[in-house]
C-alpha distance (Angstrom), angle and dihedral (degrees) to the residues before:
residue distance angle dihedral
M1 . . .
S2 3.80 . .
D3 3.79 134.3 .
Y4 3.79 112.2 -129.6
T5 3.79 118.7 -169.1
I6 3.78 116.0 -127.2
I7 3.79 126.8 -166.2
I8 3.80 115.9 -142.4
E9 3.80 119.5 -162.1
K10 3.79 124.8 -167.1
G11 3.79 113.5 -134.2
D12 3.78 133.2 179.1
G13 3.79 100.3 -57.0
D14 3.80 98.7 -20.4
Y15 3.79 145.5 49.5
S16 3.78 131.9 -119.8
A17 3.78 131.0 -168.4
Y18 3.78 142.4 -170.7
C19 3.79 138.0 -175.9
P20 3.83 114.1 -127.2
D21 3.82 91.8 -157.7
L22 3.82 91.9 53.5
P23 3.81 109.7 44.6
G24 3.78 113.3 -150.6
V25 3.81 95.5 24.7
V26 3.81 104.1 120.6
A27 3.80 140.6 149.1
A28 3.79 139.2 -177.1
A29 3.79 134.2 -165.9
E30 3.80 143.5 152.2
T31 3.81 95.5 -95.8
E32 3.78 134.4 41.6
E33 3.81 91.6 -124.7
E34 3.80 93.5 50.7
T35 3.80 89.8 48.2
A36 3.82 91.0 52.7
E37 3.82 90.9 49.6
L38 3.80 91.5 49.6
M39 3.81 89.3 49.9
R40 3.81 90.6 53.0
D41 3.80 89.2 52.7
A42 3.82 92.4 45.2
I43 3.81 93.0 49.9
E44 3.80 92.5 48.1
F45 3.82 90.8 48.1
H46 3.82 91.3 48.7
L47 3.80 93.3 49.0
E48 3.82 91.5 47.8
G49 3.81 88.9 53.3
L50 3.79 91.8 50.6
K51 3.81 90.3 50.7
E52 3.81 92.2 49.4
E53 3.80 90.0 52.4
N54 3.82 91.6 45.9
L55 3.80 90.2 -120.3
P56 3.80 122.6 148.6
I57 3.80 117.6 -91.7
P58 3.83 109.7 -127.1
Q59 3.77 110.5 -124.4
P60 3.80 115.5 -132.2
K61 3.79 112.1 -97.8
I62 3.79 102.9 157.2
T63 3.79 123.3 89.2
A64 3.78 129.7 178.8
R65 3.75 133.8 -157.4
S66 3.78 135.4 -176.2
I67 3.77 117.4 -137.5
K68 3.77 130.0 -172.7
V69 3.79 118.2 -128.4
T70 3.75 131.3 -174.6
G71 3.73 123.3 -130.3
């Protein structure tokens, strides 16, 4: 089991997400939670496809952090 970082962006009325370690793996939905769930499914589907094709599984390298700033 691996932890892949996803980036979730709020749009006008919906959310979209992508995984920097897995280019092309994206999802969008009306809520942040639904978007995260769709990303989990998309990542699992992508990794299963790589395994079936005997392609290497990219190891997670990206991390993200929120920081508070003043100003």
